[in-house]
C-alpha positions in Angstrom: 91.7 61.4 181.8 89.3 63.1 180.1 86.0 61.7 179.3 85.6 59.7 176.0 83.1 62.2 174.5 85.2 65.2 174.9 88.3 63.2 173.8 86.9 62.3 170.8 85.5 65.6 169.7 89.1 67.7 170.7 90.5 64.6 168.2 87.9 65.3 165.5 88.5 69.4 165.5 92.3 68.9 165.9 92.1 66.8 162.3 89.4 69.3 160.9 92.5 71.7 161.8 94.9 69.6 159.8 92.8 69.2 156.9 92.3 65.5 157.4 89.3 63.7 157.0 87.5 62.4 160.3 85.1 60.1 159.7 84.5 58.2 162.4 81.5 57.9 164.4 81.8 58.6 168.3 81.1 54.7 168.5 83.3 53.6 165.9 86.1 55.3 167.7 85.2 54.5 171.1 84.9 50.7 170.0 89.1 50.9 168.5 89.9 52.2 172.1 88.1 49.5 174.0 89.7 46.9 171.9 93.0 48.5 172.3 92.9 48.2 175.8 94.7 51.1 176.2 92.1 54.0 177.0 93.5 54.5 180.4 97.4 54.5 179.0 96.3 57.9 176.5 98.0 60.6 176.7 100.7 62.9 175.0 103.9 61.7 176.5 106.0 59.4 174.4 105.0 56.1 176.3 101.4 56.7 176.5 99.3 55.9 173.7 97.4 57.3 170.7 95.2 56.9 167.9 97.2 57.2 164.7 96.4 56.6 161.0 98.5 53.7 159.6 101.4 55.1 157.7 100.0 58.4 158.3 98.2 58.3 155.2 94.9 58.7 154.5 92.0 60.0 156.8 90.9 58.6 160.5 88.4 55.6 159.0 87.5 52.4 159.8 90.8 50.0 158.8 92.8 53.0 158.8 94.0 53.8 162.4 95.4 52.1 165.1 96.2 52.4 168.7 100.4 53.2 169.5 102.8 54.9 171.5 103.3 58.6 170.7 107.3 57.2 170.2 106.1 54.9 167.5 103.9 57.6 166.1 106.7 59.7 165.8 109.2 57.5 164.6 106.2 56.4 161.7 105.5 60.1 160.6 109.7 60.6 160.0 110.1 57.2 158.0 106.9 58.0 156.0 107.8 61.4 155.0 108.6 61.3 151.3 111.7 63.5 150.0 108.7 65.8 148.2 107.0 66.2 151.7 110.6 67.0 153.8 111.6 69.1 150.3 107.8 71.1 151.1 108.3 71.7 155.0 112.1 72.6 154.8 110.8 75.7 151.8 108.2 76.4 154.1 110.6 77.0 157.5 113.1 78.8 155.5 110.8 81.1 153.3 109.7 82.0 157.1 111.6 81.3 159.8 110.8 80.5 163.3 108.6 83.5 164.9 110.0 84.3 168.5 107.6 85.6 170.5 110.0 87.9 172.5 109.3 85.4 176.0 112.8 84.7 176.0 114.6 87.1 174.0 112.4 90.8 174.2 114.8 92.3 171.2 115.0 89.4 169.2 111.3 89.3 169.5 111.0 93.0 168.5 112.9 92.4 165.7 111.3 89.8 164.3 107.7 91.9 165.0 109.6 94.3 163.0 110.4 91.9 160.0 106.6 90.5 159.6 105.7 90.1 156.1 109.4 90.8 154.8 111.3 88.2 152.7 114.5 87.0 154.3 117.6 87.5 152.8 119.4 85.0 150.4 122.4 84.5 152.9 120.0 84.3 155.7 118.0 81.5 153.5 121.0 80.0 152.7 122.7 79.5 156.4 118.4 78.0 157.2 118.8 75.2 154.5 122.8 74.4 155.5 121.4 74.1 159.2 119.0 71.7 158.3 120.5 69.9 155.6 122.6 68.9 158.8 120.5 68.1 160.7 118.5 65.9 158.3 122.2 64.2 158.0 123.0 63.7 161.7 119.1 62.2 161.4 119.7 60.2 158.7 117.3 61.4 156.4 
């Protein structure tokens, strides 16, 4: 279990990297964790606890953070995605595609590196859209 000050610094840096305002002082952040009684169960697994933003909106501020399990946080994020947010995410995935570092399939990795910066064909983008739409229907979105 990381020391509280280090965990605070890491969470603050992660929020900054995702362009999410982090306005909690260390004392405020630590008070939320102490009040929850879940500091010892903090972690990355689904059954462990994290600090999340209510409805996954706004910044990390007093009154807008809660301590919940990672499974609850993932569910809340999916439930609160707007259609516009989902569409924006889908378009980003379809335009860029998923990069392969070449570790699992070296030939595919080399092919992806050779295509860096090039747009995908219309057929490829449509196939990706169809796949994501099938996934979305399976998940009930």
